[in-house]
Each structure stands twice: as C-alpha cells, then as structure tokens.
C-alpha positions in Angstrom: 99.9 150.6 108.9 97.2 150.8 111.6 94.4 148.6 112.7 92.4 146.4 110.4 89.0 147.7 109.4 85.8 145.7 108.8 86.4 145.7 105.1 89.8 144.1 105.6 88.3 141.5 107.9 85.6 140.7 105.3 88.2 140.3 102.5 90.2 137.9 104.6 87.1 135.8 105.3 87.2 134.7 101.7 90.5 133.0 102.3 89.5 131.3 105.5 88.1 128.0 103.8 91.3 127.8 101.7 93.5 128.3 104.8 91.5 125.7 106.7 91.8 123.2 103.9 95.5 123.9 103.6 96.0 123.2 107.3 94.0 120.0 107.1 96.0 118.7 104.1 99.3 119.7 105.9 98.2 117.7 109.0 97.4 114.6 106.8 100.6 114.8 104.9 102.6 115.2 108.1 100.9 112.1 109.6 101.4 110.1 106.4 105.1 111.1 106.2 105.6 110.1 109.8 103.9 106.7 109.3 105.9 106.0 106.1 109.2 106.9 107.9 108.2 104.5 110.7 107.4 101.7 108.3 110.7 102.3 106.4 112.7 102.3 109.7 111.0 99.1 110.9 111.7 97.3 107.6 115.2 98.6 107.4 116.3 97.0 110.7 114.3 93.8 110.3 116.6 90.8 110.7 115.2 89.1 107.6 115.8 90.3 104.0 112.9 92.3 102.8 112.4 93.4 99.2 109.3 95.3 98.0 108.4 95.3 94.3 106.1 97.5 92.3 103.5 96.3 89.8 106.2 96.0 87.1 108.3 93.7 89.3 110.9 96.5 89.9 112.5 96.9 93.3 111.0 99.7 95.3 112.8 98.9 98.6 115.4 96.4 99.7 116.5 96.5 103.4 120.0 96.2 104.6 119.8 92.4 105.1 118.5 91.9 101.6 121.2 94.1 100.2 123.8 92.3 102.2 122.5 88.9 101.1 122.6 90.0 97.4 126.1 91.3 97.8 127.3 87.8 98.7 126.3 86.9 95.1 125.8 83.2 96.0 122.2 82.8 95.0 120.7 86.1 93.8 121.6 89.6 92.9 119.8 92.9 92.8 120.5 94.5 89.4 118.9 97.3 87.5 115.9 97.4 89.9 115.4 93.7 89.5 116.0 90.6 91.7 117.7 87.9 89.7 118.6 84.3 90.7 122.1 83.3 89.6 121.1 79.9 88.2 119.1 80.1 85.0 116.5 77.5 86.0 116.1 79.2 89.4 115.8 82.6 87.8 113.1 81.4 85.4 111.1 80.1 88.4 111.8 83.2 90.5 110.6 85.5 87.6 107.5 83.2 87.2 106.7 83.5 90.9 107.2 87.3 90.9 104.9 87.6 87.8 102.2 85.6 89.5 102.5 87.6 92.7 102.2 91.0 90.9 99.4 89.7 88.7 101.2 89.8 85.3 101.4 86.0 85.0 99.2 84.4 82.4 98.4 80.8 82.8 97.4 78.4 80.0 93.7 79.0 80.7 93.9 82.8 80.7 92.6 84.7 77.6 95.3 86.2 75.5 95.1 90.0 75.2 96.9 91.8 72.4 98.5 95.1 73.5 99.2 97.7 70.9 
C-alpha cells in the first residue's frame, strides 16, 4: 500500500509504550515459566518423597517417589488431594502436624475466632 507517512508513524508512537510493556511482561513470564519447570523437574527426580501442600493442606504436588510410597499403602495414602496416615492415631497426629505447619492449628492459648 506504499510507504508509511509521518502521520502513520505518529499514530504508531501511541502504541509504543504498550508494546514495550507487553514485551517486558512476556520476558518475565518466560523466565518464570522456565524457573518453575526447572523446580518441578528437580523435585520430580529427587530420590526422597516430596509432597507440597497449599494453605488448606491440599496436595499441590507429589513427586514420583512420594506417589510410589503412597501406592504401597503400608503407612500413608494420597487420597482426594490429601495425605492420610493409615492408622487412626498416626493420622490424627499427621493432620495436627500439617495444620500447625500451614498455620491453621489453634493451640489452647490461641483466641477462638468465630467464622460466619
């Protein structure tokens, strides 16, 4: 359609900050994605069982070793996004430890908060 004129160049200048910001966000997302994939791969091949939980105590990630250990069903299982010990007493203690680790445990000295 021909060469760009000065008016075309001026109109495109309006978009330059947006294009620069888009390029910057894309670089950051690419770097973050690469880092997360690297962490995932490192944890996946780790020789120990690794289980990551969210703030609700739900499983976000369980590596191959943890999944393999749970599949043996001799001490714990991974079920419905939860880790459960097979013995009732052990499971009570495990859930107490998980609650303490994620900050949802309330000790006898903690103030009670009613949630509606």
